[in-house]
C-alpha positions as CSV (number, residue, x, y, z in Angstrom):
1,X,0.2,70.6,-86.2
2,X,2.0,67.7,-84.3
3,X,0.3,65.2,-82.3
4,X,1.8,62.1,-80.3
5,X,1.1,58.8,-80.9
6,X,-1.2,58.5,-77.7
7,X,-3.2,61.6,-78.7
8,X,-3.9,59.7,-81.8
9,X,-4.9,56.4,-80.3
10,X,-7.5,57.9,-77.8
11,X,-9.1,59.8,-81.1
12,X,-9.6,56.7,-82.6
13,X,-10.0,54.5,-80.0
14,X,-6.9,52.3,-80.8
15,X,-3.9,51.1,-78.8
16,X,-0.7,52.2,-78.8
17,X,2.2,49.4,-79.4
18,X,5.6,51.0,-78.4
19,X,6.5,54.9,-77.6
20,X,3.1,56.6,-76.7
21,X,5.1,59.8,-76.7
22,X,5.8,59.5,-80.6
23,X,5.3,62.9,-82.5
24,X,4.5,63.2,-85.8
25,X,3.4,66.0,-88.1
26,X,2.5,64.5,-91.8
27,X,1.2,61.3,-93.6
28,X,3.7,59.4,-95.6
29,X,3.3,56.0,-97.6
30,X,4.5,53.6,-95.8
31,X,7.4,52.6,-98.6
32,X,8.2,56.3,-98.6
33,X,8.0,56.7,-94.4
34,X,10.2,59.6,-93.2
35,X,10.8,60.3,-89.5
36,X,7.7,62.6,-88.1
37,X,5.3,61.1,-90.2
38,X,2.0,58.4,-90.0
39,X,1.5,56.0,-92.4
40,X,-0.6,52.6,-92.6
41,X,-0.6,48.7,-93.2
42,X,-4.2,47.3,-94.4
43,X,-3.0,45.2,-97.4
44,X,-0.4,42.3,-96.9
45,X,0.9,42.9,-100.1
46,X,2.7,45.9,-98.4
47,X,3.7,44.1,-95.3
48,X,7.5,43.8,-96.2
49,X,7.5,47.7,-96.0
50,X,6.5,47.5,-92.4
51,X,9.8,46.2,-91.0
52,X,12.0,48.6,-93.4
53,X,9.8,52.2,-93.2
54,X,11.3,55.2,-91.5
55,X,7.9,56.4,-90.7
56,X,7.5,57.0,-86.7
57,X,4.0,55.9,-86.2
58,X,2.2,53.3,-88.2
59,X,-1.7,52.2,-88.5
60,X,-2.4,48.7,-88.3
61,X,-5.5,46.3,-88.0
62,X,-5.8,44.6,-85.0
63,X,-4.9,41.5,-85.9
64,X,-1.6,42.1,-87.5
65,X,1.4,40.2,-85.8
66,X,4.6,41.0,-87.0
67,X,7.1,38.3,-88.1
68,X,10.2,40.8,-87.5
69,X,11.2,44.0,-85.3
70,X,9.5,47.2,-86.2
71,X,11.2,50.6,-85.6
72,X,7.7,52.1,-85.6
73,X,5.5,52.8,-82.8
74,X,2.4,51.0,-83.7
75,X,-1.5,52.0,-83.1
76,X,-3.9,49.3,-83.7
77,X,-7.5,49.8,-84.4
78,X,-10.5,47.8,-86.2
79,X,-9.3,49.3,-89.5
80,X,-6.5,50.9,-90.5
81,X,-7.5,52.3,-93.8
82,X,-10.8,53.9,-92.0
83,X,-8.6,55.0,-89.1
84,X,-6.1,57.0,-91.7
85,X,-9.4,58.3,-93.4
86,X,-10.6,59.8,-90.3
87,X,-6.8,61.4,-89.4
88,X,-6.9,62.8,-92.8
89,X,-10.2,64.2,-92.7
90,X,-9.4,65.8,-89.1
91,X,-6.6,67.6,-90.4
92,X,-8.4,68.5,-94.1
93,X,-11.3,70.4,-91.6
94,X,-8.7,71.8,-89.7
95,X,-7.4,73.6,-92.6
96,X,-8.4,77.7,-93.0
97,X,-12.1,77.6,-95.3
98,X,-12.5,80.2,-98.2
99,X,-15.4,82.9,-97.2
100,X,-17.0,85.5,-98.6
101,X,-18.4,86.6,-102.3
102,X,-15.5,88.0,-104.9
103,X,-16.8,91.3,-105.8
104,X,-16.1,89.4,-110.0
105,X,-18.7,87.2,-109.3
106,X,-21.9,87.3,-111.0
107,X,-24.8,86.9,-109.3
108,X,-28.6,87.6,-110.3
109,X,-30.6,89.8,-108.1
110,X,-33.4,86.8,-107.7
111,X,-30.6,84.2,-106.5
112,X,-30.8,83.4,-102.9
113,X,-27.4,83.1,-101.3
114,X,-26.5,82.3,-97.4
115,X,-24.5,84.5,-95.5
116,X,-22.2,81.7,-95.0
117,X,-21.2,80.9,-98.1
118,X,-17.7,81.4,-100.1
119,X,-18.3,82.7,-103.9
120,X,-15.2,82.7,-105.9
121,X,-14.0,84.8,-108.7
122,X,-16.2,85.1,-112.0
123,X,-18.5,82.2,-110.2
124,X,-22.1,83.0,-112.2
125,X,-25.2,82.3,-110.0
126,X,-28.5,82.2,-112.2
127,X,-32.0,83.5,-111.5
128,X,-33.9,82.3,-108.4
129,X,-30.6,79.7,-107.8
130,X,-30.5,79.0,-104.0
131,X,-27.1,78.3,-102.4
132,X,-27.6,77.0,-99.1
133,X,-25.5,77.3,-95.6
134,X,-21.5,76.6,-95.7
135,X,-21.7,75.8,-99.8
136,X,-18.4,76.8,-101.5
137,X,-18.2,77.7,-105.0
138,X,-15.0,77.9,-106.5
139,X,-14.2,80.4,-109.3
140,X,-15.5,80.0,-112.8
141,X,-18.5,78.1,-111.8
142,X,-21.6,78.4,-113.7
143,X,-24.9,77.9,-111.8
144,X,-27.9,78.1,-114.2
145,X,-31.3,79.0,-113.2
146,X,-33.5,77.9,-110.3
147,X,-30.7,75.2,-109.2
148,X,-31.0,74.3,-105.6
149,X,-27.6,73.4,-103.6
150,X,-28.3,72.3,-100.4
151,X,-25.6,72.9,-97.0
152,X,-21.9,72.2,-97.1
153,X,-21.7,71.4,-101.1
154,X,-18.5,72.3,-102.9
155,X,-18.3,72.9,-106.1
156,X,-14.7,73.0,-107.5
157,X,-13.7,75.2,-110.4
158,X,-15.3,74.8,-113.7
159,X,-18.0,72.8,-112.7
160,X,-21.2,73.4,-114.9
161,X,-24.5,72.8,-113.2
162,X,-27.5,73.7,-116.0
163,X,-30.6,74.9,-114.9
164,X,-33.6,73.3,-112.6
165,X,-30.9,71.1,-111.3
166,X,-30.8,70.1,-107.8
167,X,-27.6,69.5,-105.5
168,X,-27.6,67.7,-101.9
169,X,-25.8,68.2,-98.8
170,X,-22.3,67.5,-98.2
171,X,-21.6,66.4,-101.8
172,X,-18.5,67.5,-103.6
173,X,-18.2,68.3,-107.3
174,X,-15.0,68.1,-109.0
175,X,-13.6,70.4,-111.0
176,X,-14.9,70.0,-115.2
177,X,-18.1,68.1,-113.8
178,X,-20.9,68.7,-116.2
179,X,-24.3,68.1,-114.2
180,X,-27.4,68.5,-116.4
181,X,-26.3,69.0,-120.0
182,X,-28.9,67.4,-122.3
183,X,-29.5,63.7,-122.8
184,X,-28.6,62.0,-126.4
185,X,-32.4,62.2,-127.4
186,X,-32.8,62.0,-131.2
187,X,-35.6,60.8,-133.3
188,X,-35.0,59.3,-136.6
189,X,-37.3,61.2,-139.3
190,X,-36.6,59.9,-143.2
191,X,-32.8,59.4,-142.5
192,X,-32.7,62.6,-140.7
193,X,-32.3,62.9,-136.9
194,X,-34.5,65.7,-135.2
195,X,-33.7,66.5,-131.4
196,X,-35.9,65.2,-128.7
197,X,-36.0,68.1,-125.8
198,X,-34.7,67.0,-122.8
199,X,-37.4,68.7,-119.8
200,X,-36.3,67.0,-116.7
201,X,-33.4,67.8,-114.5
202,X,-30.6,66.1,-112.4
203,X,-31.1,65.6,-108.7
204,X,-28.3,64.5,-106.6
205,X,-29.1,63.7,-102.8
206,X,-26.7,64.1,-99.8
207,X,-23.2,63.2,-99.5
208,X,-22.8,62.5,-103.2
209,X,-19.1,63.0,-104.6
210,X,-18.8,63.6,-108.3
211,X,-15.1,63.6,-110.0
212,X,-13.5,65.4,-112.4
213,X,-14.9,66.1,-116.2
214,X,-18.2,63.8,-115.1
215,X,-21.2,64.3,-116.8
216,X,-24.5,63.2,-115.6
217,X,-27.5,64.2,-118.4
218,X,-30.8,65.7,-117.2
219,X,-33.7,63.5,-117.7
220,X,-36.3,63.6,-120.6
221,X,-38.5,64.2,-118.4
222,X,-38.8,63.4,-114.8
223,X,-35.0,63.2,-112.6
224,X,-32.1,61.7,-113.2
225,X,-31.1,60.7,-110.1
226,X,-28.4,60.0,-107.9
227,X,-28.8,58.6,-104.6
228,X,-27.5,59.4,-101.1
229,X,-23.7,58.5,-101.0
230,X,-22.7,57.5,-104.4
231,X,-19.8,57.8,-105.2
232,X,-18.5,58.8,-108.9
233,X,-14.8,58.4,-110.0
234,X,-13.2,60.9,-112.9
235,X,-15.0,60.7,-116.1
236,X,-17.7,59.2,-115.8
237,X,-20.9,59.4,-118.5
238,X,-24.4,58.9,-116.8
239,X,-26.9,58.8,-119.2
240,X,-30.6,60.7,-119.0
241,X,-33.1,59.2,-117.1
242,X,-30.7,56.7,-114.9
243,X,-30.5,55.6,-111.6
244,X,-27.7,55.0,-109.7
245,X,-28.6,53.4,-106.0
246,X,-27.7,54.9,-102.7
247,X,-23.9,53.9,-101.9
248,X,-22.9,52.7,-105.3
249,X,-19.1,53.4,-106.4
250,X,-18.3,53.5,-110.0
251,X,-14.6,53.7,-110.9
252,X,-13.2,55.9,-113.7
253,X,-14.6,56.0,-117.5
254,X,-18.0,53.8,-116.8
255,X,-20.3,54.2,-119.0
256,X,-24.4,53.7,-118.3
257,X,-26.7,54.5,-121.1
258,X,-30.0,55.9,-121.0
259,X,-33.2,54.8,-118.5
260,X,-30.9,51.9,-116.6
261,X,-31.3,51.4,-112.9
262,X,-28.3,50.6,-111.0
263,X,-29.4,49.0,-107.7
264,X,-27.8,50.3,-103.9
265,X,-24.3,49.5,-102.4
266,X,-23.2,48.0,-106.2
267,X,-19.3,48.4,-107.6
268,X,-18.1,49.2,-110.9
269,X,-14.6,48.8,-112.0
270,X,-13.0,51.2,-114.5
271,X,-14.4,51.1,-118.3
272,X,-17.6,49.1,-117.4
273,X,-20.5,49.9,-119.6
274,X,-24.2,49.0,-119.3
275,X,-26.6,49.3,-121.8
276,X,-30.1,51.1,-121.9
277,X,-32.9,50.0,-120.4
278,X,-31.4,47.7,-118.1
279,X,-32.1,46.6,-114.4
280,X,-28.8,46.0,-111.9
281,X,-29.4,44.4,-108.9
282,X,-28.5,45.8,-105.3
283,X,-24.7,44.5,-104.1
284,X,-23.7,43.5,-108.0
285,X,-19.8,43.3,-108.4
286,X,-19.4,44.5,-112.1
287,X,-15.6,44.2,-112.8
288,X,-13.5,46.6,-114.9
289,X,-14.1,46.6,-119.0
290,X,-17.1,44.7,-118.5
291,X,-20.1,45.3,-121.2
292,X,-23.5,44.9,-119.6
293,X,-26.0,43.9,-122.1
294,X,-28.8,42.6,-119.8
295,X,-30.6,42.8,-116.2
296,X,-28.4,42.1,-113.5
297,X,-29.8,40.3,-110.3
298,X,-29.1,41.6,-107.0
299,X,-25.4,40.2,-105.3
300,X,-24.1,39.1,-108.7
301,X,-20.6,39.2,-109.8
302,X,-20.0,39.5,-113.2
303,X,-17.3,40.2,-116.0
304,X,-16.4,40.1,-119.7
305,X,-18.3,41.8,-122.7
306,X,-20.6,40.4,-123.1
307,X,-21.0,40.0,-119.7
308,X,-21.2,36.3,-117.7
309,X,-20.7,35.2,-114.3
310,X,-17.4,35.8,-112.7
311,X,-16.5,32.1,-112.2
312,X,-17.6,31.2,-115.5
313,X,-15.4,34.2,-116.9
314,X,-12.6,32.7,-115.0
315,X,-13.1,29.0,-116.3
316,X,-13.6,30.6,-120.0
317,X,-10.1,32.5,-120.0
318,X,-8.6,29.5,-119.2
319,X,-9.7,28.0,-122.2
320,X,-9.2,31.2,-124.1
321,X,-5.5,30.8,-123.2
322,X,-5.3,27.0,-124.6
323,X,-7.7,27.6,-127.9
324,X,-4.6,27.7,-129.9
325,X,-3.1,24.2,-129.1
326,X,-7.3,22.7,-129.0
327,X,-7.4,23.8,-132.7
328,X,-3.9,22.3,-133.5
329,X,-5.5,19.2,-131.7
330,X,-8.7,19.1,-133.2
331,X,-7.1,19.9,-136.9
332,X,-4.6,16.6,-135.8
333,X,-7.8,14.6,-135.3
334,X,-9.6,15.8,-138.2
335,X,-7.1,14.9,-140.9
336,X,-6.7,11.3,-138.8
337,X,-10.6,10.7,-139.3
338,X,-10.2,11.3,-142.7
339,X,-7.6,9.1,-143.3
340,X,-9.3,6.3,-141.5
341,X,-12.5,7.0,-143.9
342,X,-10.1,6.7,-147.0
343,X,-8.8,3.4,-145.4
344,X,-12.1,2.0,-145.0
345,X,-13.4,2.4,-148.6
346,X,-10.2,1.5,-149.5
């Protein structure tokens, strides 16, 4: 499909700077831009490329003022990155959607499948499962007994959803994700671990995205809760009875231990981890590789393992770098003090 700069600007409610008849039919990165493509600039670190890019159209923020001539046609919007996302979603929605039920799918006679669904090859759907309108269940996906999946949700190949779990509307579950596996619950008796039955489920609310090979454990009792709008990257571990607040985002390899409650609108950098039975307040920002061992207040910014406030971490980092010199100075002062003591005694 081909669009002019003016058509794109009209859709985004933006302003064209340059030739409104410029046409594009693909996307590109600004540093690798090619004629006939559209790209974007939202991070000032990449500004140098806007003066050399061969892309035909560049999305920029309203406040962008070039410092040199630009060959490309610009479209100014309040947020170039968000505008790019809108365009890419438009293109994605225009693609032909898969439909129908493959003859090799194994579907229980007691399952309820809406007519407007796609069920791929060798997918398994258990007893009393419910798959609602517009869902797409890709090949080799396993959906256990009594699972409920609401409208327009996508499960990519090899997703596993254990029995009794609930998944809301407009969710995306990527390849290899496991929803509802047993939590790590064992009781030690005379040095032997005895398994505690995990009788709860996982409840994922609307508009959640779960990355590839992420695992979300079922609760011991009740539900492990993933609230509306949560975004989980690949390779994340969410333990039993955890609650992740609405619109929280976690980067790859985050781990949250059992029964910890994470607030709304939190941000977790990659490889951050939280111990169990903690409370992490709303709007907290957790830097990469942070180790959380105690409750975190609302609006906190923390870093390090064990975690400390971000500003304290940076001050400590400066001192850490100077420790070798500080040690030498301390050792020298100790020797001088010893010499002074000897001289005084003599």
